[in-house]
N, C-alpha and C positions, 0 to 999 in steps of 0.2 A: 522140285520146280518151284520157283519163287512166284508168288502172286503179284503181278505187275499191274498197276492201275491201267484201265483201258485207254485213257487219253495218252499214254506213253507208248503204246504197242508198236507204232511205226517209226518212232523217233529214237534212233540209237543213242544220241547224246542224253536225252531225258532218261532213258532206261539206265544208262551208265551212271548218271548222277544219282538216280534213285537207288541203284544197287550199292553204290559206295557211300553216299551221304546219309540216306535214310536207313538202309538195312545194315550198313557197316561192313559190307563185303570188302575183302582185300582186292586190290586192283587186278591181280592175276585171276582171281576167282570171278570177278565181274566180267572180265574180258572173255574168259572161257565160257561163261554162261551166255554171253551175247553171241559168240560164234557157234558153240556146240549145241546149245539148247534152243536158242531163238533163231538160228540160221542166218545171222548177219555175216557178210563177207568180211574177211580180215582187213582189207583196204578200207572198207566203210567204217569199221571200228576204229582204225587208226585215224582216219580223217575226223571222225566225230570227237575223239578224245583230244586230238591235237589242234582242233579248230580255234581254240582260244590262244594258241601260241602266236607270237609275232613271227615275221618272216625269218628273222635271225634265229629265234628259238627253234623254229621248224627245221631250219637247215641243220642245226645241232642235233635235233631229234632224229632226222633222216640219216645223218652221218652215223650215229650210233646203231641204228637199225640196219642200214645197208652195208656199211664198211666194218662194223664191229659185231654184227649179228646178235645184238642185244634184244631181249624180249621187249614188248611194248612197254611194260611197266618199268623195266630197268632203264629204258631209254628216257621215259618220263622222269624218273628219279635222278638221272645223271645229265640231262641235256644242258643244265645250267653250268656244268663243269667244263664244257667244251669251249675252247678259245678259237674263234674264227677270225682270220685276218682277211679283209677285203682289199684287194689290190694286186699288183703284179708280184711275181716271185722276187724280182730284183728289188722292188720297193720294200718287201718284207725283210729280205736279207740286209739291206742297208739300214733299215730302222732297227732291226734286231742287233746288228753289230754296234750301231751308235748308242743303243740303250744299255748294252752289256759290256762294252769295251771303251777304253779311252784311246781313240785312234788319232794320232797327230794329223792335222790338216794336210801337211805335205805328203802323207802316205795314203790318204783316202782314195786318190785316183788310181792306185796300183792294186786295189782289192778287186778280185774277180767275184762279184756278187752272184753271177749266174752259176759258177762252179760251187760256191758255198751252198746255194739252194739245191743244186743237183745232189751234192753230198748229203744234205739234210733229208732230201726225199729218199735217197738210197738207204740211209741209216734208219729211216722210219721216224725221224724226229718231227717231220711235218707230213701232211697228206693233202693232196689237191682233191677237192670234192666238187669243183665246178670251175667255170671260167673266172679266174681271179678270185677264187675262194680257197683258203688254206686253213686247215686245222693245225694250229701251232703247238698243241700239247698232245699230239697223236700218241706218244709213248705212254701216256697215263691210262690209256684204255687198252 
């Protein structure tokens, strides 16, 4: 059992920082210590570790935890690798096709962007994680 300064005993974030920064514990070891030895709830630990993340970063972190079943530390290590598109699926498909293909203007009205998105979802190329929130590099995880 690690001796934790008394002023930290009720603050999960301070304890986590103390364990990782001062004592040099690995992230997984610190998380296990908070949950198993000190009795913090896993959701509380997640919230205190992820509280410094932006809304976008938190969405990436939550995607890895909920959809990819990554550990807390793995999600923290990899959340910056997740690409999220904010907008409709049709907008994503149109933007993706315009960025990756040279489509003549006279043919652009014939493209079925909804079908393209549906196929990308079925193939696992993209994943919907919220209203108008899409992970566009789903296959990397």
